[in-house]
C-alpha atoms as one frame of an Amber mdcrd trajectory, in Angstrom:
protein
  -0.630 -61.706 -43.411   3.161 -61.186 -43.211   4.086 -57.490 -43.043   6.336
 -57.556 -46.207   3.786 -59.297 -48.420   1.028 -57.008 -47.055   3.220 -53.891
 -47.854   3.872 -55.158 -51.330   0.316 -55.947 -51.962  -0.778 -52.572 -50.738
   1.747 -50.835 -52.947   0.470 -52.839 -55.935  -3.128 -51.840 -55.149  -2.147
 -48.186 -54.669  -0.366 -48.132 -57.939  -3.340 -49.598 -59.793  -6.104 -47.953
 -57.829  -8.080 -44.774 -58.567  -6.076 -41.566 -58.464  -9.331 -39.519 -58.544
 -10.435 -41.227 -55.235  -6.987 -42.145 -53.688  -6.392 -40.476 -50.476  -2.606
 -40.042 -50.430  -0.633 -36.836 -51.154  -0.478 -36.032 -54.957   2.559 -33.940
 -55.604   0.877 -32.422 -58.707  -2.147 -31.330 -56.626   0.138 -30.118 -53.844
   1.891 -27.825 -56.337  -1.404 -26.287 -57.384  -2.696 -25.895 -53.873   0.524
 -23.997 -53.024  -0.732 -21.390 -55.393  -3.564 -20.459 -53.052  -2.818 -16.862
 -52.162  -3.537 -15.167 -48.845  -3.273 -11.838 -50.545  -5.836 -12.798 -53.185
  -8.166 -14.253 -50.635  -7.898 -11.017 -48.550  -8.302  -8.759 -51.589 -11.469
 -10.560 -52.570 -12.864 -10.371 -48.983 -12.107  -6.708 -48.963 -13.996  -6.168
 -52.199 -17.008  -8.155 -51.017 -17.080  -6.068 -47.950 -16.959  -2.863 -49.954
 -19.914  -4.080 -52.080 -22.193  -3.647 -49.072 -25.404  -5.531 -47.932 -26.419
  -7.878 -50.746 -30.141  -8.424 -50.219 -32.741  -8.936 -52.887 -33.635  -5.745
 -54.797 -30.442  -3.870 -53.788 -27.876  -2.294 -56.158 -25.285  -4.148 -53.982
 -26.423  -7.608 -54.986 -26.602  -6.674 -58.709 -23.059  -5.074 -58.439 -21.746
  -8.248 -56.828 -23.231 -10.413 -59.533 -21.470  -8.219 -62.179 -18.279  -8.281
 -60.312 -18.300 -12.092 -60.018 -18.805 -12.366 -63.777 -15.861 -10.022 -64.381
 -13.642 -12.034 -62.056 -14.440 -15.417 -63.822 -13.893 -13.642 -67.173 -10.525
 -12.374 -65.937  -9.519 -15.940 -65.181 -10.345 -16.869 -68.764 -13.765 -18.531
 -68.494 -16.177 -18.051 -71.284 -19.060 -20.294 -70.407 -20.736 -17.947 -67.922
 -24.515 -17.913 -67.426 -26.908 -15.585 -65.478 -29.488 -18.047 -64.272 -32.339
 -15.518 -63.860 -35.251 -15.975 -61.508 -37.700 -13.683 -59.540 -38.312 -13.521
 -55.834 -40.959 -11.252 -54.352 -41.071  -9.344 -57.606 -37.290  -8.848 -57.540
 -35.034 -10.213 -60.394 -32.130 -12.196 -59.068 -29.216 -14.167 -60.573 -27.351
 -17.319 -59.852 -23.980 -17.094 -61.587 -22.978 -20.453 -63.335 -19.493 -21.015
 -64.718 -18.765 -24.189 -66.558 -15.440 -26.012 -67.140 -15.621 -28.973 -69.496
 -14.054 -32.359 -68.490 -11.993 -34.425 -70.807 -13.164 -37.982 -70.123 -16.604
 -37.649 -68.648 -17.885 -34.286 -69.848 -21.634 -34.995 -69.114 -20.820 -35.594
 -65.468 -20.506 -32.712 -63.133 -18.708 -31.734 -59.952 -20.692 -28.798 -58.601
 -18.724 -26.384 -56.341 -21.087 -23.863 -54.887 -21.696 -21.161 -52.391 -24.105
 -18.240 -52.036 -23.162 -14.584 -52.553 -26.229 -12.912 -51.100 -26.167 -11.551
 -47.431 -28.514 -10.640 -44.752 -28.508  -7.325 -42.722 -24.799  -6.901 -43.240
 -21.952  -7.170 -45.803 -21.635 -10.799 -45.092 -17.906 -11.005 -45.312 -17.926
 -14.378 -43.388 -21.472 -15.525 -44.516 -20.691 -16.123 -47.258 -17.916 -13.947
 -48.624 -15.510 -16.582 -47.229 -17.138 -19.236 -49.385 -17.135 -16.998 -52.447
 -13.515 -16.175 -51.975 -12.702 -19.839 -51.752 -14.634 -20.687 -54.891 -12.919
 -17.893 -56.837  -9.473 -19.327 -55.733 -10.410 -22.769 -56.884 -11.759 -21.433
 -60.230  -8.534 -19.364 -60.713  -6.218 -22.204 -60.043  -8.124 -24.911 -61.950
  -8.768 -22.844 -65.064  -6.117 -24.572 -67.223  -5.849 -27.801 -65.403  -7.476
 -30.637 -67.353 -10.128 -32.491 -65.318 -11.791 -35.874 -66.026 -15.161 -34.577
 -65.072 -16.728 -31.286 -65.898 -16.970 -28.614 -63.116 -19.742 -25.959 -62.543
 -18.777 -23.257 -60.181 -22.135 -21.820 -58.950 -22.659 -18.685 -56.847 -26.210
 -18.829 -55.676 -28.471 -15.886 -54.731 -31.239 -15.634 -52.226 -29.828 -18.334
 -50.003 -30.601 -16.238 -46.982 -34.309 -15.950 -48.100 -34.685 -19.782 -47.903
 -32.407 -21.427 -50.513 -34.414 -19.824 -53.239 -31.664 -19.627 -55.877 -30.530
 -23.098 -55.467 -34.009 -24.461 -55.405 -34.698 -22.665 -58.597 -31.646 -24.229
 -60.242 -32.599 -27.685 -59.115 -36.290 -27.262 -60.148 -35.531 -25.708 -63.503
 -32.103 -27.325 -64.563 -31.183 -30.347 -62.502 -34.436 -32.177 -62.525 -35.766
 -31.332 -66.034 -32.519 -32.230 -67.752 -31.750 -35.284 -65.343 -28.405 -33.506
 -64.829 -25.599 -36.071 -64.260 -24.007 -34.880 -60.996 -20.983 -36.677 -59.471
 -21.107 -34.528 -56.248 -22.204 -31.206 -54.905 -19.543 -29.533 -52.893 -21.024
 -26.707 -50.866 -18.834 -24.089 -49.157 -20.653 -21.786 -46.701 -19.414 -19.645
 -43.840 -15.790 -20.705 -43.598 -14.173 -17.477 -42.248 -13.633 -18.391 -38.520
 -13.712 -15.916 -35.691 -11.008 -13.178 -35.182  -8.986 -13.756 -31.934  -9.887
 -17.357 -31.584  -7.873 -20.448 -32.528  -9.301 -21.371 -35.824  -7.615 -24.741
 -36.569 -10.659 -26.990 -37.449 -13.146 -27.113 -40.175 -16.437 -29.074 -40.162
 -16.928 -31.573 -43.105 -20.697 -32.026 -43.648 -22.383 -35.247 -44.832 -25.903
 -36.090 -45.729 -27.822 -37.749 -42.961 -31.365 -36.665 -43.975 -34.116 -38.230
 -46.085 -34.078 -39.640 -48.651 -31.384 -42.034 -47.458 -30.446 -43.415 -50.854
 -27.724 -40.823 -51.195 -26.443 -41.019 -47.676 -23.770 -43.715 -47.899 -22.161
 -42.101 -50.933 -22.253 -38.693 -49.175 -20.583 -40.285 -46.172 -17.798 -41.849
 -48.492 -17.105 -38.567 -50.176 -17.138 -36.710 -46.808 -14.665 -39.171 -45.402
 -12.421 -38.422 -48.340 -12.956 -34.720 -47.665 -11.631 -35.186 -44.129  -8.501
 -36.859 -45.466  -8.038 -34.376 -48.297  -8.286 -31.459 -45.869  -5.600 -32.892
 -43.692  -3.394 -33.568 -46.682  -3.628 -30.126 -48.378  -4.051 -27.728 -45.437
  -3.004 -27.315 -41.848  -6.567 -27.734 -40.640  -7.973 -30.392 -38.394 -11.479
 -31.719 -39.115 -14.686 -32.839 -37.555 -17.694 -34.352 -39.187 -21.238 -33.200
 -38.801 -24.561 -33.445 -40.627 -25.581 -31.188 -43.569 -28.398 -28.805 -43.181
 -29.618 -25.225 -43.980 -27.426 -24.419 -46.991 -27.589 -24.575 -50.810 -26.893
 -28.306 -50.986 -30.233 -29.109 -49.460 -32.289 -28.837 -52.711 -29.840 -31.231
 -54.397 -29.936 -33.600 -51.521 -33.716 -33.708 -51.571 -33.575 -34.482 -55.375
 -31.389 -37.433 -54.583 -27.980 -36.057 -55.484 -24.878 -36.715 -53.424 -23.518
 -33.902 -51.394 -20.755 -32.790 -49.038 -19.653 -29.437 -47.711 -17.400 -27.334
 -45.451 -18.397 -25.073 -42.618 -16.460 -23.251 -39.925 -16.163 -25.057 -36.576
 -15.871 -21.872 -34.501 -19.224 -20.435 -35.425 -19.353 -16.753 -35.683 -21.917
 -14.835 -33.648 -21.652 -11.881 -36.044 -23.413 -13.405 -39.144 -26.752 -12.015
 -40.194 -25.774  -8.556 -38.698 -24.034  -5.355 -39.720 -20.984  -6.808 -37.730
 -20.287  -9.542 -40.210 -17.213  -7.557 -41.498 -13.636  -8.506 -42.272 -12.375
  -7.539 -38.837 -14.616 -10.174 -37.171 -13.177 -13.130 -39.047  -9.826 -14.695
 -39.850  -8.478 -14.425 -43.426  -5.604 -16.782 -42.520  -8.241 -19.474 -41.684
 -10.128 -18.688 -44.807  -6.931 -19.213 -46.778  -6.472 -22.710 -45.210  -9.965
 -23.515 -46.141  -9.268 -22.424 -49.691  -6.241 -24.794 -49.735  -8.210 -27.751
 -48.395 -11.104 -26.912 -50.866  -8.672 -26.656 -53.802  -7.160 -29.998 -52.965
 -10.585 -31.515 -52.761 -11.733 -29.942 -56.095  -8.719 -31.308 -57.833  -9.284
 -34.838 -56.368 -13.013 -35.018 -57.004 -12.799 -33.687 -60.573 -10.009 -36.129
 -61.532  -7.499 -33.445 -62.317  -4.305 -34.593 -64.018  -1.123 -33.250 -65.648
  -1.125 -32.430 -69.257   1.475 -35.133 -69.818  -1.061 -37.764 -68.710  -3.059
 -39.221 -71.584  -6.859 -39.183 -71.602  -6.704 -42.988 -72.040  -4.808 -43.283
 -68.674  -7.480 -41.080 -67.130 -10.291 -43.053 -68.516  -9.298 -46.100 -66.473
  -9.982 -44.176 -63.346 -13.552 -45.130 -62.842 -14.561 -46.719 -59.557 -15.401
 -45.768 -55.924 -16.036 -48.611 -53.431 -18.233 -48.089 -50.388 -18.311 -48.806
 -47.566 -14.590 -49.392 -47.456 -13.826 -51.159 -45.121 -16.803 -53.414 -45.923
 -18.515 -56.156 -44.078 -20.788 -58.551 -45.802 -21.626 -56.323 -48.798 -19.580
 -53.913 -50.974 -21.083 -51.402 -53.385 -19.425 -49.245 -56.006 -20.039 -46.144
 -58.160 -18.786 -45.969 -61.676 -17.917 -42.652 -63.269 -19.699 -43.499 -66.517
 -22.227 -45.931 -67.835 -20.845 -49.212 -69.130 -22.920 -51.724 -71.175 -21.269
 -54.555 -69.258 -18.192 -55.395 -67.193 -16.578 -58.108 -64.972 -15.387 -57.792
 -61.412 -12.674 -59.970 -60.089 -11.629 -60.066 -56.458  -7.966 -60.970 -55.905
  -6.346 -62.103 -52.678  -2.894 -61.038 -51.355  -1.178 -63.505 -53.715  -2.962
 -62.078 -56.759  -5.121 -65.035 -57.117  -8.672 -64.584 -58.248 -11.087 -65.858
 -55.589 -14.181 -64.463 -57.067 -15.417 -63.339 -60.533 -18.806 -62.125 -61.606
 -20.320 -60.333 -64.750 -22.541 -57.310 -64.623 -24.838 -55.606 -67.163 -25.742
 -51.849 -67.227 -28.986 -52.644 -65.411 -27.538 -54.626 -62.595 -27.133 -53.332
 -59.111 -23.553 -52.223 -58.352 -23.003 -54.408 -55.361 -21.513 -57.820 -54.414
 -21.859 -60.201 -51.530 -18.475 -60.650 -49.840 -19.427 -62.301 -46.463 -17.464
 -65.348 -47.563 -14.109 -63.375 -47.598 -11.868 -63.485 -44.592 -10.855 -60.145
 -42.938  -7.918 -58.520 -44.787  -6.941 -56.537 -47.913  -8.107 -57.434 -51.307
  -8.085 -55.962 -54.828 -11.168 -55.623 -56.935 -10.569 -55.493 -60.638 -13.162
 -53.856 -62.904 -12.767 -54.986 -66.555 -14.934 -53.125 -68.994 -16.110 -54.084
 -72.493 -14.241 -51.201 -74.125 -10.879 -52.713 -72.968 -10.234 -50.342 -70.076
  -9.883 -51.515 -66.574  -9.074 -50.364 -63.057  -8.103 -51.977 -59.723  -9.256
 -50.681 -56.358  -8.128 -51.696 -52.909 -10.842 -53.203 -50.695 -10.537 -53.727
 -46.991 -12.746 -56.522 -45.612 -13.773 -56.152 -42.083 -15.120 -58.621 -39.516
């Protein structure tokens, strides 16, 4: 394909494609991410250290739950729930904070991280994740988002994912909760005195495998967003041993962040502020805030809801070989897909109903860049760039 024609076609697809999944710098998002404050992250880490060892049955864990609720209230959130459960005869709480979306309110982005600790104040594991989630919640409070968000601080993670398993068993599964993505943030404080310039992006590689491809797609996006909105480099690894596991086992799509320099001080009295890097934690908060804006479909107040509602498709894998699949942000009774070549000519058209599998055979396409149009029965549409590989 001639370079000029390819560039023009790429620009056309970029302009028409899905901002909530696009992986280019969004100036609006960049402005919000710039509000991530080192001083605020540090102050929250200091507070979490002062609250002590947050194990089940301690005053420290109850005091931390109360402090978290007060923090979210100070940001202006009103939909705050104590999800109460018992573990070994002790009453514990998941703290669940909801922010309603404008276009797809029944569909949730879950941003989670545990606040309990083991044998120490847990400033890294997982005070760093809690401080990150608090920054995201603070900065997104008055930003409209297409999807709803639930910020969840789980308890009893260190006892075996007890709090998150309780939430999945008693809320997610019984209500068939519509979850776009679970974004887990656990132990992202780095190690004092080391070069902390890389964060690990985690994807689902476990059984059941039905959610693995989408997890990989969202994690690839997380890699790109981290590089766009922070100074951090990235590596990709598999997800395990944290609060996204019960969701993953229930068939939900997950991704997550974890420090690459793994601290040797966690689960000990030495997991204190002086053993980690608040500067690194601040960069993780920047990356996480950019990702939260992107995943939730955040937009400026000047953008109409009708414009946001046309943002509705994620292709995977992309680049694709012989088969391409997609995920839509809401259910549609029917729609048409059209595949356009670099000249804008329609080379394939197919109708789909709500019960049809979201996939298309594309082995007949030559390698190159195409556009897939989704045309819905309510009159909305979107166009997404597709890269066809060999």
